[in-house]
C-alpha positions in Angstrom: -3.5 -101.3 171.2 -1.7 -99.9 168.3 1.9 -100.9 167.6 4.3 -97.9 167.3 7.6 -98.0 165.4 10.6 -95.6 165.5 11.0 -93.4 162.5 14.2 -91.3 161.9 13.7 -88.4 159.6 15.0 -84.9 158.9 13.0 -83.5 161.8 14.5 -86.0 164.3 13.4 -89.3 165.9 9.6 -89.9 166.3 7.3 -92.8 167.0 4.3 -93.3 164.8 1.7 -96.1 164.4 3.1 -99.0 162.4 0.6 -98.6 159.5 1.4 -94.9 159.1 5.2 -95.1 158.9 6.4 -93.2 155.8 8.1 -95.1 153.0 11.1 -92.8 152.9 14.2 -94.8 153.5 17.4 -93.4 155.1 20.8 -95.0 155.0 22.3 -96.1 158.3 24.7 -93.2 158.1 21.9 -90.7 157.6 20.0 -92.2 160.5 23.1 -92.0 162.7 23.5 -88.3 161.8 19.9 -87.5 162.6 20.2 -89.2 166.0 23.4 -87.4 166.6 21.7 -84.1 166.1 19.0 -85.0 168.6 21.1 -86.7 171.3 21.5 -85.3 174.8 24.6 -86.0 176.9 22.4 -88.3 179.1 21.4 -90.4 176.1 25.0 -90.7 174.9 25.9 -92.0 178.4 23.7 -95.0 177.7 25.3 -96.0 174.4 27.3 -99.1 173.7 30.9 -98.9 172.4 29.7 -99.6 168.8 27.0 -96.9 169.1 29.5 -94.5 170.5 31.8 -95.1 167.5 28.9 -94.6 165.1 28.0 -91.4 166.9 31.6 -90.1 166.6 31.6 -90.9 162.9 28.3 -89.1 162.5 29.6 -86.1 164.4 32.6 -86.0 162.1 30.5 -86.1 159.0 28.2 -83.4 160.4 31.1 -81.2 161.3 32.7 -81.7 157.8 29.5 -80.7 156.1 29.1 -77.7 158.4 32.7 -76.7 157.7 31.8 -76.8 154.0 28.7 -74.7 154.5 30.7 -72.2 156.5 33.2 -72.0 153.6 30.4 -71.3 151.1 28.9 -68.7 153.5 32.2 -66.9 154.0 32.9 -66.8 150.3 29.4 -65.5 149.7 29.8 -62.8 152.3 33.1 -61.8 150.7 31.4 -61.6 147.4 28.5 -59.5 148.8 31.0 -57.1 150.4 33.0 -56.8 147.3 36.2 -58.2 148.9 36.1 -55.5 151.6 39.1 -55.6 153.9 36.9 -55.9 157.0 35.0 -59.0 156.0 37.0 -61.1 158.4 36.2 -58.7 161.2 32.5 -59.0 160.5 32.6 -62.8 160.3 34.7 -63.0 163.5 32.0 -61.4 165.6 29.4 -64.0 164.6 31.8 -67.0 164.5 33.1 -65.9 168.0 36.7 -66.2 167.0 39.6 -63.8 166.7 39.9 -61.6 163.6 43.1 -63.5 162.8 41.3 -66.9 162.9 38.5 -65.5 160.8 40.9 -64.2 158.2 42.5 -67.6 157.9 39.1 -69.2 157.5 38.2 -66.6 154.9 41.3 -67.3 152.9 40.7 -71.0 153.1 37.1 -70.4 151.9 38.3 -68.4 148.9 40.8 -71.0 147.9 38.3 -73.9 148.2 35.4 -72.2 146.4 37.5 -70.7 143.6 40.3 -73.3 143.1 39.5 -76.6 144.8 35.8 -77.3 144.3 36.2 -81.1 144.5 37.9 -80.9 147.9 35.1 -78.7 149.0 32.6 -81.3 147.7 34.3 -83.9 149.7 33.8 -81.7 152.8 30.1 -81.4 151.9 29.9 -85.2 151.7 31.3 -85.5 155.2 34.7 -86.9 154.2 37.1 -84.1 155.0 36.9 -81.6 157.8 38.2 -78.0 157.7 41.5 -78.7 159.3 42.4 -81.4 156.7 41.2 -79.2 153.9 43.3 -76.3 155.3 46.4 -78.5 155.1 45.6 -79.2 151.4 45.0 -75.5 150.7 48.3 -74.7 152.4 50.1 -77.2 150.2 48.7 -75.6 147.0 48.6 -72.0 148.2 51.5 -70.7 146.1 50.7 -72.4 142.7 48.7 -70.7 140.0 45.0 -71.3 139.7 45.2 -73.8 136.8 47.7 -76.0 138.6 45.7 -75.8 141.8 42.6 -77.1 140.0 44.7 -79.8 138.5 45.8 -80.9 141.9 42.2 -80.7 143.2 41.0 -83.1 140.4 43.9 -85.5 140.9 43.5 -85.6 144.7 39.8 -86.2 144.4 40.4 -89.1 142.1 42.9 -90.6 144.5 40.3 -90.2 147.3 37.6 -91.8 145.3 39.8 -94.7 144.3 41.1 -95.3 147.8 44.7 -94.6 146.9 44.7 -91.8 149.4 42.9 -92.0 152.7 41.0 -89.1 154.3 41.5 -90.5 157.8 44.6 -88.4 158.5 45.2 -84.7 157.5 48.9 -85.3 157.2 48.3 -88.0 154.6 46.2 -85.6 152.5 48.7 -82.8 152.8 51.5 -85.1 151.7 49.5 -86.3 148.8 48.8 -82.7 147.8 52.5 -81.8 148.1 53.4 -84.7 145.8 50.9 -83.7 143.2 52.1 -80.1 143.4 55.7 -81.3 142.9 54.7 -83.3 139.9 52.7 -80.4 138.4 55.3 -77.8 139.0 58.7 -79.2 140.1 60.6 -76.0 139.3 58.2 -73.8 141.1 58.2 -76.2 144.1 61.9 -75.6 144.6 61.5 -71.9 144.4 58.7 -71.9 146.9 60.7 -74.1 149.2 63.6 -71.7 149.2 61.2 -68.8 149.9 59.7 -70.7 152.8 63.1 -71.6 154.2 64.0 -67.9 154.1 61.0 -67.3 156.3 62.2 -69.5 159.1 61.5 -68.1 162.6 61.0 -68.8 166.3 57.8 -67.9 168.1 56.9 -67.7 171.8 53.3 -68.7 172.3 51.9 -68.0 175.8 50.0 -70.9 177.3 48.1 -71.8 180.4 49.1 -72.9 183.9 52.6 -71.4 183.8 53.6 -73.0 180.4 54.4 -71.5 177.1 55.3 -73.0 173.7 58.6 -72.2 172.0 58.1 -73.0 168.3 60.7 -72.9 165.6 60.0 -73.1 161.9 63.1 -74.6 160.4 64.1 -76.5 157.2 62.7 -79.9 157.5 66.0 -81.8 157.6 67.4 -79.4 160.3 64.3 -79.8 162.5 64.4 -83.6 162.0 68.1 -83.7 162.9 67.6 -81.5 166.0 64.7 -83.7 167.2 66.7 -86.8 166.6 69.5 -85.5 168.8 67.2 -84.5 171.6 65.3 -87.8 171.4 68.6 -89.8 171.5 69.8 -87.9 174.6 66.4 -88.4 176.3 66.5 -92.1 175.7 70.1 -92.3 177.0 69.1 -90.5 180.2 66.2 -92.9 180.7 68.5 -95.8 180.1 70.8 -94.4 182.9 68.0 -94.3 185.4 66.5 -90.8 185.0 62.9 -91.0 186.4 61.5 -88.3 184.2 59.2 -89.3 181.3 60.6 -89.1 177.7 58.5 -86.1 177.0 59.8 -84.3 180.1 63.3 -85.2 179.2 63.0 -84.0 175.7 61.5 -80.7 176.9 64.2 -80.2 179.6 67.1 -81.2 177.3 65.8 -78.8 174.6 65.7 -75.9 177.1 69.1 -76.6 178.7 70.8 -76.9 175.3 69.3 -73.6 174.2 70.4 -72.0 177.4 73.9 -73.2 176.9 73.8 -75.4 180.0 75.1 -78.9 180.3 72.1 -81.2 180.4 74.3 -83.9 182.1 73.6 -86.3 179.3 76.2 -87.7 177.0 75.8 -86.3 173.5 75.4 -88.9 170.7 78.0 -88.8 168.0 75.5 -87.9 165.3 71.8 -87.4 164.7 70.5 -89.3 161.7 67.7 -88.5 159.3 66.9 -90.5 156.1 66.6 -88.7 152.8 65.4 -90.9 150.0 66.7 -89.8 146.6 66.5 -91.5 143.2 69.9 -91.6 141.4 68.5 -89.6 138.5 67.4 -86.9 140.9 70.8 -87.0 142.6 72.5 -86.5 139.2 70.2 -83.6 138.3 68.5 -85.5 135.5 65.0 -85.2 137.1 63.5 -83.1 139.9 61.0 -85.5 141.5 61.0 -88.5 143.9 62.9 -87.0 146.8 61.4 -87.6 150.3 62.5 -86.9 153.9 61.4 -89.6 156.4 58.8 -88.3 158.8 58.1 -85.3 156.6 57.3 -86.2 153.0 58.2 -84.8 149.5 61.2 -82.5 149.4 62.2 -80.4 146.3 65.1 -82.1 144.4 67.4 -79.0 144.5 67.0 -78.8 148.3 67.7 -82.5 148.5 70.8 -82.2 146.4 71.9 -79.4 148.6 71.6 -81.6 151.7 73.3 -84.5 149.8 76.3 -82.2 149.0 76.9 -81.3 152.7 80.3 -82.5 154.0 78.5 -84.1 156.9 76.2 -86.3 154.7 76.7 -90.0 154.4 75.7 -91.7 151.1 74.3 -95.1 151.2 73.3 -97.3 148.2 69.8 -98.7 148.3 68.7 -101.2 145.8 65.0 -101.3 144.9 62.7 -103.5 142.8 62.2 -101.6 139.5 58.6 -102.8 139.3 57.4 -102.0 142.8 60.0 -99.7 144.2 60.3 -102.0 147.3 63.7 -101.9 149.0 65.7 -105.1 148.3 69.1 -104.3 149.9 71.0 -101.6 151.7 74.7 -100.9 151.3 76.8 -102.0 154.3 79.2 -99.1 154.1 78.6 -96.5 156.8 80.4 -94.9 159.8 78.7 -96.7 162.6 77.7 -100.3 161.7 74.2 -101.4 162.9 72.1 -104.5 162.5 71.6 -104.9 158.7 68.0 -106.1 159.2 67.1 -103.0 161.2 68.7 -100.8 158.6 66.9 -102.4 155.8 63.5 -102.2 157.6 64.1 -98.6 158.5 65.0 -97.5 155.0 62.2 -99.6 153.4 59.4 -98.5 155.7 60.6 -94.8 156.2 58.0 -94.3 159.0 56.1 -96.3 161.6 53.9 -98.8 159.7 50.8 -98.1 161.8 48.2 -96.2 159.6 48.4 -92.5 160.2 51.6 -92.5 162.2 54.6 -90.6 160.8 57.3 -91.2 163.3 60.5 -91.8 161.3 61.4 -95.5 161.1 65.0 -95.0 162.4 63.5 -93.7 165.7 61.0 -96.6 165.9 61.2 -100.2 167.1 61.9 -103.2 164.9 58.7 -105.2 165.3 58.3 -109.0 164.5 55.2 -109.3 162.2 54.9 -112.9 163.1 56.1 -113.2 166.7 59.4 -114.7 167.4 58.3 -116.3 170.7 55.1 -117.6 172.2 55.1 -120.5 169.8 54.7 -118.4 166.7 58.2 -119.2 165.3 58.4 -116.0 163.4 61.7 -115.2 161.7 64.1 -112.4 162.6 64.4 -111.1 159.0 63.6 -108.1 157.0 60.6 -109.9 155.4 59.2 -110.5 158.9 59.9 -107.2 160.4 58.6 -103.7 160.2 59.1 -100.3 161.9 56.7 -99.4 164.7 56.9 -96.5 167.1 56.9 -97.6 170.7 53.3 -96.6 171.2 52.0 -98.7 168.3 54.5 -101.5 169.1 52.8 -101.9 172.5 49.3 -101.5 171.1 49.9 -104.6 169.0 49.8 -106.7 172.1 46.5 -105.2 173.3 43.8 -108.0 173.2 41.2 -105.7 171.5 43.5 -104.1 168.8 44.9 -105.7 165.7 47.7 -104.2 163.7 48.8 -105.9 160.5 51.5 -104.8 158.0 52.7 -106.4 154.8 56.2 -105.1 154.2 56.3 -106.4 150.6 53.5 -104.2 149.4 53.4 -101.5 152.1 49.8 -102.2 153.1 48.9 -101.6 156.8 45.6 -102.4 158.5 44.5 -101.4 162.0 41.4 -102.9 163.6 39.8 -101.2 166.6 38.0 -102.8 169.6 34.6 -102.2 167.8 35.8 -104.2 164.8 36.3 -101.2 162.4 39.2 -101.5 160.0 41.3 -98.8 158.6 43.8 -99.6 155.8 46.6 -97.5 154.5 49.0 -98.2 151.6 52.3 -96.5 151.9 54.2 -96.3 148.6 58.0 -96.6 148.9 59.6 -93.2 148.1 60.8 -94.6 144.8 57.6 -96.5 143.9 55.9 -96.3 140.5 52.2 -95.3 140.3 50.9 -98.8 140.4 52.9 -101.1 142.7 52.8 -104.9 142.5 51.2 -107.0 145.2 53.6 -109.7 146.4 52.4 -112.4 148.8 52.5 -112.2 152.6 55.8 -113.0 154.3 56.3 -116.2 156.3 59.0 -118.5 157.6 61.1 -119.5 160.6 64.5 -118.6 161.9 67.0 -120.3 164.2 66.8 -119.3 167.9 68.2 -116.0 168.9 67.5 -113.0 171.2 64.2 -111.5 170.3 64.2 -107.7 170.4 60.6 -107.7 171.8 
């Protein structure tokens, strides 16, 4: 009886006699993609957790490559039609989307093929899907072609070197915005003012009796508004309200807009963190300003916020080599725990890779546990910001989250053993930060926050 072996090739999966198996070798990723294309739902239902993760990764790579081919095809159709105004209508019929959606895809395709070929190449290689590429295109939409190509090259280099991860569209968009700011800081401020002039509110009908009320606001205004609603929701929960935080935030939002009393005590102030180098504050430079939870902000806009009569200035000392936060000024209206302040300013956001919840709305998390015999210290070197979701995830037996506050490196390990690492530069960090050692130590007994 002949022995048969499984062969994975471009045509799919087949079984051939052992002596007749072709010598063509496919990488494990290529084999996973070929299997993904031939799978049925019934077959997927028999996969192990590791095989399911491999299938998800293969589906993502296939989708990214397909998105790139769609971009090339739309650009080619646009070329063949001579830029006719009805190209989007023609494409919409075959793509089975609305004309508006097709027009957005067509615009994205033009930008990618004409101005951002390396981002498009990353899509073809399965690294970036259309949604993430669209965020990058949006960030570079208003700069001239030469600067867009410059950002394209620099972003591709960061992706290749691992300095920017493709795992989160928001990370790519932030990296692109930073590069745009560096390439054209004056134009960035002008574009920001134009965008802020276009602020609006939209009512988007939904399903099952729900609709979305969306407001496009200046980033610091939106962050302050959300901070107030979030604080009121947490206060209501603390006083025994049985609604979920999401329900409370939605209900409080509505009652405030309707001019009704949400029956919740209003906090004295909503706080957002704007990180601003002293030279930018003095108008000597126009780079380095960031809003926690949002990303880069043009310096003229940041100075405008700083000059508000409601703004509170706080001195933050940083390491000149790494940009790491060393100390936070004690002078402020409402005193809080100095350690929590320092961790919030230093981390800016939740330290879990891909999470952008502002640090001041997150928990203080012991990196080395205070209790359970771990003897971790309650100190800034042993603490980091984690949103409530990721703070709880840390205790899940099959998930591992690790963060080094001294160099900003965070790693998350999934139940299948896959690791995802992200390095978050401090807002004032130089291009190449130093890599200090891991924190350690003990602390006298006290009340652990968690």
